[in-house]
C-alpha positions as CSV (number, residue, x, y, z in Angstrom):
1,M,7.6,9.0,-3.6
2,L,5.4,6.5,-1.8
3,T,6.5,3.1,-0.5
4,K,4.4,0.0,-1.0
5,E,3.6,0.1,2.7
6,E,2.2,3.6,2.4
7,V,0.1,2.6,-0.5
8,M,-1.2,-0.4,1.3
9,H,-2.0,1.8,4.4
10,A,-3.9,4.2,2.1
11,L,-5.8,1.3,0.6
12,S,-6.7,-0.1,4.0
13,K,-8.9,3.0,4.3
14,A,-10.7,2.3,1.0
15,I,-14.1,0.9,2.0
16,H,-16.1,-1.5,-0.3
17,P,-19.3,0.3,-1.3
18,E,-21.6,-2.6,-0.4
19,I,-19.6,-4.3,2.4
20,D,-18.6,-2.7,5.6
21,S,-14.9,-3.5,5.3
22,S,-11.8,-2.3,3.5
23,L,-10.7,-3.7,0.2
24,V,-7.5,-4.8,1.9
25,G,-9.5,-6.6,4.6
26,L,-11.6,-8.4,2.1
27,G,-8.5,-9.7,0.2
28,M,-9.3,-7.6,-2.8
29,I,-5.8,-6.0,-3.2
30,K,-3.7,-8.7,-4.8
31,D,-0.5,-6.7,-5.4
32,V,1.0,-3.2,-5.3
33,S,4.1,-2.4,-7.3
34,I,6.0,0.8,-7.7
35,E,8.4,1.8,-10.4
36,K,9.7,5.4,-10.5
37,E,6.5,7.6,-10.4
38,M,4.1,4.8,-11.4
39,V,2.1,2.8,-8.9
40,T,0.3,-0.3,-10.2
41,V,-2.4,-1.8,-8.0
42,T,-3.9,-5.2,-8.9
43,M,-7.4,-5.7,-7.5
44,N,-8.4,-9.3,-6.8
45,L,-12.1,-9.5,-7.9
46,P,-14.4,-12.4,-6.7
47,F,-15.5,-13.1,-10.3
48,A,-15.0,-11.8,-13.8
49,G,-17.4,-9.2,-14.9
50,I,-18.3,-7.9,-11.5
51,P,-20.7,-4.9,-12.1
52,I,-19.0,-2.5,-9.7
53,K,-15.4,-3.1,-11.0
54,D,-15.1,0.5,-12.2
55,D,-16.5,1.8,-8.9
56,L,-13.9,-0.2,-7.0
57,A,-11.1,1.0,-9.3
58,Q,-12.2,4.6,-8.6
59,I,-12.1,4.0,-4.9
60,V,-8.5,2.6,-5.2
61,K,-7.5,5.6,-7.3
62,E,-8.9,8.1,-4.8
63,A,-7.3,6.4,-1.8
64,V,-3.9,6.5,-3.4
65,A,-4.3,10.0,-4.9
66,D,-5.0,11.4,-1.4
67,K,-1.5,10.4,-0.4
68,D,0.2,11.8,-3.5
69,P,-2.0,13.6,-6.1
70,G,0.8,13.8,-8.7
71,L,1.4,10.1,-8.7
72,R,0.6,8.1,-11.9
73,L,-1.6,5.1,-11.0
74,E,-2.7,2.1,-12.9
75,V,-5.4,-0.3,-11.6
76,R,-5.4,-3.8,-13.0
77,S,-7.8,-6.7,-12.3
78,A,-7.3,-10.3,-11.5
79,T,-9.9,-12.9,-10.5
80,M,-9.8,-14.7,-7.2
81,D,-9.2,-18.4,-7.1
82,E,-11.7,-20.6,-5.3
83,E,-10.1,-20.4,-1.9
84,E,-9.8,-16.6,-2.1
85,R,-13.4,-16.3,-3.2
86,E,-14.6,-18.5,-0.3
87,E,-12.7,-16.4,2.2
88,F,-14.1,-13.2,0.5
89,M,-17.7,-14.5,0.6
90,K,-17.4,-15.4,4.3
91,K,-16.2,-11.9,5.2
92,A,-18.8,-10.3,2.9
93,R,-21.7,-12.2,4.5
94,E,-20.5,-11.0,8.0
95,K,-20.2,-7.3,7.0
96,W,-22.8,-6.8,4.2
97,K,-24.4,-3.4,4.4
98,S,-28.2,-3.8,4.4
C-alpha cells in the first residue's frame, strides 16, 4: 500500500508533455487521497476543456502504476483559480518546450 508521500514522489517525476517541468512543480496536482486500495488524484487544470486533459491523466496513471501496478487509481479534474493559473502561466513561460 502506497502512502500519500510515495504517490506525490511518483508524480514529481511525471513531466508535462509541453512544459519542461513536473506536474507537481507546475501546481497541477491539487490533491491525493488514499482509501484502502484506491488512490484518487485530483489534477488542477489551468482552464476547463484543456485539450491535453486525457494525456495528462494518462501521465498521472502511468507514474502511479509504476509504483504499484495492482493499485486502483482514479484521476479527477479541478480548475485552477486565478492566482493558481497566474503562477502556472509564469512557470509555463519559463520552461515551455519549443
